[in-house]
C-alpha positions as CSV (number, residue, x, y, z in Angstrom):
1,M,-0.3,0.0,0.6
2,D,3.4,2.7,0.3
3,K,3.6,2.1,-3.0
4,F,0.1,2.8,-3.9
5,N,1.2,6.9,-1.7
6,S,4.1,7.3,-3.0
7,I,2.0,7.0,-6.7
8,F,-0.6,8.9,-5.2
9,Q,1.3,12.0,-3.8
10,L,4.0,11.7,-6.9
11,Y,0.2,12.3,-9.5
12,D,-1.1,14.9,-7.2
13,N,2.5,17.2,-7.1
14,F,2.7,17.2,-9.9
15,T,-1.1,18.1,-11.0
16,G,-1.5,20.4,-8.1
17,G,-0.1,23.4,-10.7
18,F,-3.3,22.7,-12.4
19,S,-6.6,24.5,-11.9
20,R,-8.9,22.3,-11.1
21,N,-10.3,21.9,-14.4
22,I,-7.6,20.5,-15.8
23,R,-6.7,18.6,-13.3
24,L,-10.5,17.6,-13.5
25,G,-9.8,16.7,-17.7
26,L,-6.8,14.6,-16.6
27,A,-8.8,12.1,-14.4
28,I,-11.2,11.6,-16.7
29,V,-8.8,10.2,-19.3
30,L,-6.8,8.5,-17.1
31,L,-9.2,6.9,-16.2
32,F,-11.4,6.1,-19.3
33,A,-7.6,5.2,-20.5
34,I,-8.2,2.0,-17.9
35,I,-11.3,0.8,-18.6
36,W,-11.0,0.9,-22.4
37,Q,-7.7,-1.3,-22.0
38,L,-10.0,-3.6,-19.7
39,Y,-12.4,-3.2,-22.6
40,L,-9.9,-4.1,-25.7
41,I,-8.7,-7.3,-24.1
42,I,-12.0,-9.1,-23.5
43,K,-12.7,-8.2,-26.7
44,K,-10.2,-8.9,-28.5
45,G,-10.3,-13.2,-26.9
46,R,-7.8,-12.2,-24.9
47,W,-8.9,-12.5,-21.0
48,I,-9.2,-16.9,-22.3
49,F,-5.1,-16.3,-22.0
50,I,-6.2,-15.3,-19.0
51,V,-9.1,-18.0,-17.7
52,I,-6.4,-21.1,-18.9
53,L,-3.9,-19.4,-17.1
54,V,-6.4,-20.1,-13.9
55,I,-7.1,-23.3,-14.4
56,L,-3.6,-24.3,-15.2
57,I,-1.6,-22.5,-13.2
58,P,-3.1,-22.4,-9.9
59,T,-0.7,-19.5,-8.5
60,F,-1.5,-17.6,-10.6
61,W,-5.4,-17.3,-9.4
62,P,-4.2,-15.1,-6.4
63,I,-2.2,-13.0,-8.7
64,L,-4.8,-11.7,-10.3
65,K,-7.2,-10.7,-7.4
66,E,-4.4,-8.9,-6.4
67,V,-3.6,-6.8,-10.3
68,G,-7.5,-6.7,-9.6
69,R,-7.1,-4.9,-6.4
70,Y,-4.8,-2.1,-7.4
71,L,-6.9,-1.8,-9.9
72,F,-10.1,-1.2,-8.3
73,I,-7.1,1.3,-6.2
74,I,-6.1,3.4,-9.2
75,C,-9.7,3.5,-10.3
76,K,-11.4,4.9,-6.7
77,F,-8.6,7.1,-6.5
78,L,-9.2,8.6,-9.8
79,I,-12.5,9.0,-8.9
80,T,-11.8,10.4,-5.5
81,R,-9.7,13.4,-7.6
82,I,-13.0,13.5,-9.7
83,G,-14.9,14.7,-7.4
84,V,-17.6,12.1,-7.4
85,N,-17.7,10.1,-3.2
86,I,-18.1,6.9,-3.9
């Protein structure tokens, strides 16, 4: 979790000089980019390889859960920067 705090602090320091509207736009663009990349993975059928990895390699499931948790934390951070309370 400490890694995320330093990344989020770096993000806040980088966007601190911009106006609120630019920070809002940047957070929306980053959130959209993450969602778009997940959509492309599903659309191109690459999720099948992830399912096969989960079935064939039992240790891959905890790794996949951890990646999902990290994506959730990053999306939650960006949504709070947009100004939406969840």
